N, C-alpha and C positions, 0 to 999 in steps of 0.2 A: 569306681572311685573309692578312695580309701577314707574311711571315717576319721581316722587319726589325723589325716591331713585336712580334710574339708571341715570337720566339726570339732577338731581338737580333742577327741576322745582318747584317753590313755588305756590301751588294752594290755601292754607289756608289763608283766609282773616285775617287782623289784628282785634283784639277784639275792642269792642266799647270803652273800657277804653283808647285806644290809641288816641281817639279823634273822634268827629262826623263829621269832615271836609272831611273825606274820604267815608262817607256814604250819598248817594244821596236820596232825596225824589222824584226825577224825574226818568229818564231812566238810570241814571248812567254815561252818557257820559260827557266828559269835558264841563264845563259851566252850567251844570244842578244844581239846588238848592241842598244844603246839609242840613243835620239836625243841623249843627252848626249854621245856620242862618235862617232856615225856621220857627222856632218858634213852630213847631208841634211835636218836639221830644226832650227828655232830657235824659241824662245818669243817671241811678240809680245805685249807688255804692253798695247798700245793699238791697238784696231781699231774702225772705225766701227760694226761689227755685233756684235762679240764682245768681252766683257770679259776679254781675255786669251785667246790661242789658240796652237796649234801651226802653224807654217808649214812645209810639206813640199815639198822639191824632189824630183820624181819622177825617179829615175835608173834604176830597175829596171822590167821589164815589169809586175811586181806589187809595189806598195809596201804594207807592212803598218804599221799603228799598233795595237799590242797592249798591253793593260795586263798587267804582269808579275805582279801579285798574283793568287793563285788565287781565282777566283770560284766558290763552291760551286754544284754542280748537284744539286738535291734532287728526288726523286720527288714529284710533285704541286705543285712550285714552278715557275712560268713567269716567265722574265725577258725584259723588253723592253729591247733595246739601241738607243739613239738617238744619232745624231750629226748636227750641222749643219755643212755645208761650203760653201765658195765658191771658184771658180777665180779666180786672180789674173792669171796670164799663161801663155803657152805653149800647147802642145796640151791639149785638154780631155779629161780622163780620165773613166772610169766609177767609181762608188763603191758599195761594198756592206758590210754588216755581216759580220764574219768572226770566227773563233775557232779555237783549238786545244783539242780535247777530251782530257782526261786521266783516268787511273785512279789510285786511291790507290797510292802508291809511285813515281809518276812516269812510268809507261808510257802511251803514247798509247792512247786508246779507239778500237779499229779500226772502220772502216766507217761512221763518222758524217760528216755533211755539214760542210764547213769554212766555208761562207758562205751568206748569204741572197740575196734578190733584188738585182739590180744596177740602179743608176740612173745614166744618162748625163748628165754636166754639159754644158750647151749655151750658157751665157752667162757672161761674166766678171762678177764682182761680185754675182751672184744667190745668195742664201742658199738652199741646198737641204737639206731634212731627209730623212735615210734612217733606216730602222728595220727591225728584225726581232725576232721572238719566238723564244726558245730554251726548249725544255721536253722532258720525258721521255715525254709522252703524245702519241699520234698523233691530234691534234685539228685541226679546221678552225681556221685562224689561226696555227698553229705553223709557222714558217718553217724552223727547224733542229731536227730531231727527234734528241735526244741521249739516247736510252734506254741506260742502262748507264754513262753518264759520271758521274764523281764531282766533277769541277771543270773549269774552262776558263780560258784566257787570251783575253779578249774584246777586240774593237776593230773596226777597219774595214780594208778593202783599197782601194787605188787601182789600177785596171787600165787597160790601153790604152797609147797612145804615151807615150814618156818625154819629159822636158824641161819639163813643165808645173809650175807652182807653185800649191799649194792650201793654203788655211787651214782648220783644223779646230777647231771650238769644243769645250769640255770634253765628253767622252763621258759619256752618262747610262746607268746600268743600274738598272732598277727592277723590283720584284716586281709582276707583274700577274696573279697566280694567281687572284684573285677573279673575273676574267673567265671562268675555265675551271672552277674546282673548287668543291666544295660543303663546304669545311671548316667553314663556319658550322653545318652540319647534322651535324657529327661523322661525316663520310663519307670513306672512302678509296676512290678510284676505281681500278679495275684498269687503265684506260687510262693512268693516270699511271705505271704500272709496266711498260709495254710491250705491253699487250694490244692486239690488232688488231680482234678481233670480225668478221673477214672470212670466217670459216668455213674458211679455208685454212691460216692460220698457227697453229702450236701455241702456245696462250696459257697453258700449264700453269705455266711459271715466273713469268709475270706475276701469275697468281692467287696463287701462294704468296708472292711478294714483297709483294703488297698486303696479304695476310693477316698476314704477319709484321710489317708496319709499322702495322697497325690499332690494336693495343694496346687492345682493347675497343671501338673504334669500329666502325661498320657498313661493310662492304666493299660498294661499289656496282658493279654490273655494268650499264653503259648498254646501250641498244639495239644489237643485233648478234648474230651467231652466233659463239660462242666455242668453238673446237675445242680439246679437251684430249686430247692424245695421251700422257698419263701419268696415273698416279693422283695425285689432289690431295686434300689434307685442309685444310679451312677451320676454324680455331679460333674465329673471330669471327662475329657475325651477318652474313648476306649478304642484300642486297636485289637482286632481279633485275628488270631491264627487258629485258635481252637473254636469249638462249637458250644453254644448254650443249649442245654436241655432243660425245659421247664414246662410244667403243666399249665393249662389255660387258667386254672384257679389262681395262679400267682402272676404278678406283673413284673416285667423287666423294663424299667424306665430309664432312658438315656436323656438326661437334661441337656447335654452339650453335644452339638452336631446331630440333633434329632432329625432323621429322615429315613426313607425306606432303605437306602443303601446301607446305612448303619445297621439296620436290623437284618438285612440280608447277610452282611458280614458276620453278624452274631449267630444267626440260626442256620445259615448255609442251605436254606430251602425257601424258594420264592413264596410259596403259599403260606407257610408258617410265619415267615418274616412279616408278611402283610398283616396277618392276624395279630401278631404280637405288637406290631407298630400301631395298629388301630387301637388295641387295648391300651397302650400307653397314651395315645391321643386323648382318650376320654377319661384318663385318670391323672392328668398332669396339667395344671392351669397355665403354665408358661408358654405352651405351644397351642396355637389355634388351628394349625393345619398340618397335615401329613403330606409331604412332597414325595411323590413316587420317583422323582429324579429322572423323568422321561422313560422309565423302565416299562417293559412289558412283563406283566405278572401272569404266568401260566397257572391256571387253576384246574385241578383234577376233579373237583366237585364244587357245587355251589358253596359260597362262603356264608355260613350262618353268622351274621354280624353280631348278634346278641351273644352267641356262644363264645365269641372271642373273649368276653369277660362275663362269665355266668352270674357274677354278683350284681350286675346292673340290668334291671328290666325297664327302666325309664331313663331318659337323658334329655336335657333341655338347655344345654349350653352350646353356643355356636361353635361348630367344628367343621373343618374343610378337608376333603381329600382332593388332591390336585396333581396334574402333570404326569400322566402315565397311561397305560393301557392294560385292560384285562382281557384275557383270551382263554377259552376253555381247551382242555386237552380231552380229546374224544374218549368216551368210556361210558359204562353203564350208569355212572352217577348222574348223567344228564338225561336219562330216559324219563319221559313224561309218565307220571303215575295216574292211573284212572281207577276210580272206585265208583261202584253203583250201590245205591242204598235206598231203602224205602223210608219216607218221612212224611210228616203231616204239616200242612200249612193252613193258617187262618189269617184272613185279612185284618182281623181285630188285633192281632199280634204280628204286625206286618214284617218285622225284621228277624223273625225266629222260625226255624224249623224244629218241630218237636218229634219225640218218639223215633229218633234217628237210629236205624238198625246199624250195628257194627260201627258205632260212632268213633271208636278209638282209632279206626283206620284212616279217618278223614283229617288231613292236615289243614291248619290255618293257611289261608291264601289259595285254596282250591277254587277254581272257576266252577260255578254251578250252572248246569243246563238241565232242561226238562220242559215239559208242557207248561206254558204260561210263564216262562222265565225270560226276562229281558236280557239284553246284551250286557256283558261285563259285570256280572254279579258274583261276588266272591264270599268265601267263608271268612268272616272277621274274627270269630272266636269260637272255641269248642268247650262245652261243659260236659265232660264224659259222664260224670255221675248223674246229671239230670237228663242226659241223652238229648241235649238241645244244641243247635248251631245258631250263631248270630250271623246274619247276612249283611252285606254292604248296602243293599237297597231292597225295596219291596218287590214282590212278584205280582205280575198284572192279572194272571188268571190261573191260579194253582190251588184253589181252595180244596181241602180234603187231603187224602193220602194217595201218594203216587211214588213212582220210582224217579230218583234224581241221579244225575251223573256228576261226579266231582273230579275235575281234572286239575292235577297239580303240575304246572310247568316248573322248570328248573331255571333259576336266575343266577347270574354271575355274582351279584351282591344281593343277599336276601336279609332284609331288616324285619321280617315278619315276626321274629322271636321277641322283639320288644313289645311291651304294652303300649308305650308311647315314646316317640322320638321327635324332637323339635329342633328347629334352627340348624339343620344339617345341610351342608353345601357340598356338591360334587362339581368340580371345576376343571375344565380342560382335560377330560378323561375320554379315552375311546373304549367303548364296550364292544369288543369284536366278537359278536355271537357266533360267527362262522356257520350259521345254520344249525348249530349244536345246542346253544343256550340262549335263553332270554336275558334281558338286561338287568333291570332293577325291580325288586319287590319292596314296596314301602312298608313301614310299620302300620299296625291297625289304627293308630291314633297319633296325633302330633300336629305341629304348626310349622309353616314356612319352610318346607323342604325346597331346596333350590338346586336345579340342574342348569349349568350354564357353560357355554362354549364347549360342549361335548359332542362326540360322535356316537350314535347308537347304530352300529353297523351290522346288518344281517342277523338280527335276532331271530331265533327259531320260531317263536310264537308271539312274544310281546316285548316291546321295548321297555316299558315301565308299567307296572301294575300297582294299583292301590286297592288293598283288600278291605279298607274301611275309611276312616276319617283322617288318616295320616297325610292326606293331600290338602288339608285346610290351609289356604293361603299359599299353595305351591306355586313356584315360579319356574318356568322353563324358558330360557333365554339363549338365543343364538346357537342353537343346537342343530345337528343334522341327524335325521332318522332315515336310514337307508335299509329297505327290506331285503330279505333273502329270496323274494319272489319276483325278481325283475322280469323274468321271461314267462311267468305264470299269468294266464288271462285273469281279468278282474273277477270273473264269475267263480274261479276256483281258489282264490286267495283266502288265507286264514289268519294271517298275522295282522296285528294292530299296533300302532305306535304307542299309545298310552291311554289310560282311563283316569278319570277323577270323579270322586263321589261327593266331595265337600265343596265349600264355597270359596269365593275370592281367589280363584286360580288366575294366574297371568301367563299367557302364552305369547311370546314375542320374538320376532325376527328369526324364526326357525325355517328350515328347509326339509321337506319330507317327501320321500320318493317310493311310490308303488306298494303301499300297504293295502289291505282290504279297507281299513279305516285309518285315518290319521289319529283321531281320538274319539272317545265316547265320554261325554260330560253329563253328569247327573246332578251337579251342584248348581249354585246360582252366583251372581256377581262376578262372572268370568269376563276377562278382557283378552281378546284375541286380535293381535295387531301385527302387521308387517310380516306375515308368514307366507311361505310359498309351499303349497302341498299339491303334488301331482300324482294321480293314481290311474292313469290310462294304461293301455296295453297296445299291442301291435295287431289287434284284431280289427277287421273291417266291420263297421256297424256293431261295435262291441258294447257289452253291458257296462254300466257305470253304477257305482255304489256311493253311499254317503261318505264323504271325506271326514267331515266333522258331524258327529251325531250328538244331538242335544236331547236328553231324555226327561227334561223337566219342562212342563208347559209354560211356566213363568220364570225364566232363568235369569232375568236382569243381566243380560249379556250383550256385549258390543263386539261386532266384527268391524275392524277399520283397517284399510290399507293392505289387505291380503290379496294373494293370487291363488284363486281356487281353480285348479287345473285338472280337467277331465274327472270331475266328481261333483258332488253337490252337498249342500248343507241340509241335513235331515233332522227334522224337529218332531219329537214324539213325546208321549207320556207313558212309555213302557215301564218306567220304574214307579208305577203307582199301583197300590194294592187294590184300589177301586177306580179303574180308568174311566168309568162313566163320570160325567160332570156332576159334581155335588156342590159343596160349599167352597171348594177351592178356586183359586184363580184358574182361568182357562188360558189359551195360547196367547201370550203377550209378554211384554218386557224384553223384546229382542230388537236390536238395531243393527242393520247391515248397511254400512255406508263407506263409499269410496274404495270399493274393491274391484279387482279384475276377475272375471269368470270366463273360462275358456274351455270349449269342448272341441274335439277333432275326431273325425271318422266315427261318429255316433249316429244312431237311428234318430229320426225326426222327433220321436217321443221322449228323448232325453230332456232332463231339466237341470236347473241349478239350485232351486230351493224347493224342498218337498216337506209338507206337513203331513204327519201320519198320526191321527188320533187312534188310540187303542180302545176307546169307548165312546158312546154316543153323547150328544148334547154340547160338545165343545164348540167354541167360536173364537174368532180373533178379537183380542182386546188390547191394543197397544203394540203395534208392530210397524217398524219403519225400514223401508228399503230405499235408500237415497244415494244418488250420484254414483252408481256403479256402472261398470262397463261389462256388457254381456255379449259374448262373441262365439260363433260356431265356425270352425274351419272344416273345409272339405265336406260340406253338406249343410242343409238347412235344418234348424230346430223349429218345432211348432211354437213352443213358448218356453219361458225360463222357469215357470213356477207351476206347481200342481198340488193337489191333495191326494194322498194315497188312501184310498177308501177300503183297503183290505179288511179293516175292522169296523170303521165307521166314517161318516162324512162330517163336515163341519155344519153348524147351524148358521147359515148365512144371514138370517134375519136379525142376528144379534151382533154382527160385526161392528166394532167400535175402534176408533183411533188407528186406522190403517193408512199409513203414508207410504205410497209407492210411486215415486216421482223423481224426475231429474236423472233418470238412467239412460244409458246409451245401448242400442241394440244393433248388432250386425249379424246378418244371416239368421235372424229370428223372425218367423212369420208374424207373430202377434206381439207388438210392442205395447205391453200392458202398462197401465198406470191407474192410480187412484188418488185424487179424482182424475178422470180421463176426459179429454176434449175430443168430441166426434162431430161429424157433419151429417146432415139429413137433407135430402132433396125430395120435397113433396111435389110430385108432378101433377096431381089432381087435387081439386079443392076438397077440403073435409073439415068438419067441425073438430074432429079429434084425429090428431096425427098419431098413428101407432108406430113407434120407433124401436127397432130391435138393436140393442147394443152389442149383440153377438157375444163374443168371448173376449172383449177388450178390457174387461176388468180383471184384476189379479185373481187367480184361483177360480176363474169363471164365476165370480161372485154375482150376487143379485144387484140389480140397478135400483138401489133404494131411493135415492134422491137426485133431483136435477138442481144443480147449484146455479146455473145461469143459462140463458138462451140469447143468442145474438143473431139477428137476421143477416144473411150474406146476400145482400141485394134486396129488392122490394118484395114485400109480402102482398099478394094481390088476391082479389076475389074472382069469381067466375067471369065478371065483366072486365077484368083487367085493371080495376081500380086499386090503388094502393090502400092498404089497411094499416092503421097505426094503433095497434093495440097489443097488449102483452098477453100471452097465454098463461094458463096455470097448469102445473105439471102433476102427474101421478106416477110414482115409482113402483117397482116390483110388480110389473104387469106381465101377463102371459103365463103359460104353463111352467116356464122355467124361471120366471121372475126376472128375466133379463131385458125386458122391454119397458119403455116408459110411454106414457100418454101425454101429449100436449093438447090441451083443450082451449079452443078459440070461441069467441062470441059470434063469429061469422065464419062460414066455410071459406077457407083460404088455401092457397098453395104458395110454394116458394122454397128457398134454401136457407138453412140455419146452421150455425155452429152452437153446440151446447156442451155443457160440462156436467157429467154425471158421476156419482160416487156410490160405493158399495157399503159404506159404513155410516153409522149414526153419529150425529154431532155429540 
């Protein structure tokens, strides 16, 4: 598009016939000599070849003919200067287009070329045309690159020997931008604003200048490598044919059309595009989410999310990554790292390992294993100078100095480099681990991480890991966790869906398939609702493991409306530095209501609810199991609940607040309840009826109290006479404390229904 037409700009100089006072024999700036007074040039009205021309006597080594009016130099506007000359007499000079480049205010524009290609005159009387193109963009065909100039005094130079006479026809200046630019397509080209695209020159200023001039038009980035050594923000749409090259230290923010596809166009690399798009997400307030546009992003190595913008170690503004897939590309970058080190643990400083040998080798986020170490304990922070590690949870029996193993799994998205990350959401993303990579590593601290409507598919080791308190208030909603161990027997599995260390976690409407554990939870205030987790295998009479593992004895946790399929709820206190009962709460604060429990093809000793104390003295204090359905397929189960006494048993004399009722049992030999209603048939008269409750109470608890006794028919003495009196009861009788005594005033016999309970009022 021609600026003379569209913007009314006059580029064409006045002819020589208008007067020689506007034609300078110097550089063309105000105050320079003109041909009207220099004595070295005259106007020739009639010439055989020119309809009026300037005749110049060359008296200086370089003679100038410069138009004194300021010719504007505009980004994206390319000017062709043309002059026709002929030698009349004397030595033959060379001729070239030339000009003086200036800045607004009158200062010269530094470092710009003053002339174009030179043409040597060889014959008298021959008309020779010389030309050159002046523009701001470094393009093929541009003879004088004037990036940064605001105007010029344009014309020609005569060089070579003095004494010659040359005639010059009226000089022409015309806009030839259409040859170079794409204005007809509403495009502003970064080359017009000084960009080089050579991968060496910093093009940051050119990009910002082009964006500032765009005014709603599209900024065009032609083929090339554009090095940006500063942060750049683009307010207009950008179309990329070339590639952006930029260090992670700097940001490239596209405010218009922000999404993953835009960054893929810009950086031409899936992995780098995601990193730069994420960097922009956390540095620009107008966009709350990064849309991956349904793309699969292939990752050659774990993405260190904090390293995407090294300037930020904390972030607490809601941001979302949505709508796409991450998949690893097989390679050594995904190999698990294992470190062994000697360290010292003291229960008095329960979250710290001290005197850690070779501590610099141990990364944050490493899984800690060793004697007396519970499940899913991670390195939360590392202090190399002090040789100490902070742990995500206490160790239950590791006092003293010993060797620990630190295992660092590799995650597709790894947030562990942040000190704290809050209000972060991942929505509608598939984490395709392919048995190569784990899914997500959280930050060591933060609030309300939210994973929703996602697939965590075939993680190698872990679906999601929390190395500290970054799971506080975490929400996992409507996700599918599918293990890479579908054909592996339960006894040999190693992968875990996720863990959480902090409080107030919500786990809702998820489907989980064939992990070693669905989750390991060590916080409190957890809500687990409407999930289906199944962890069986194809083995006959196969082993079953805990699907949900609770490691806090008083978790304030509710299970409602779940489907627990071929696994069990395991409740421990393994994340306690002193697992013996002290002043802390014991096992209580757990409600399991309205769930489905199913086992198939398991041994009769399998269970659905297992309590495992890691130290002595513990008891049940506030535990409700209400309205659940317990069922075994392809075989009978002995009972649905038990205490794992590997380390210690419960103190059944202190049981309080146990509600175990309203449940349904199918193919379960012992339908337990508390309180439980039983019958007793006393065939011979006795003053004291000794009644064995067997194992009818949950966890084979003690029969502490008889709540009620109701005769089922007549109570009679030895003579057959009816006796109308009430007995008094004694609980916790017999060697196992599972018997009760009913004491009568007269030796009697008969049949009764009675209700007994294992907990104190």
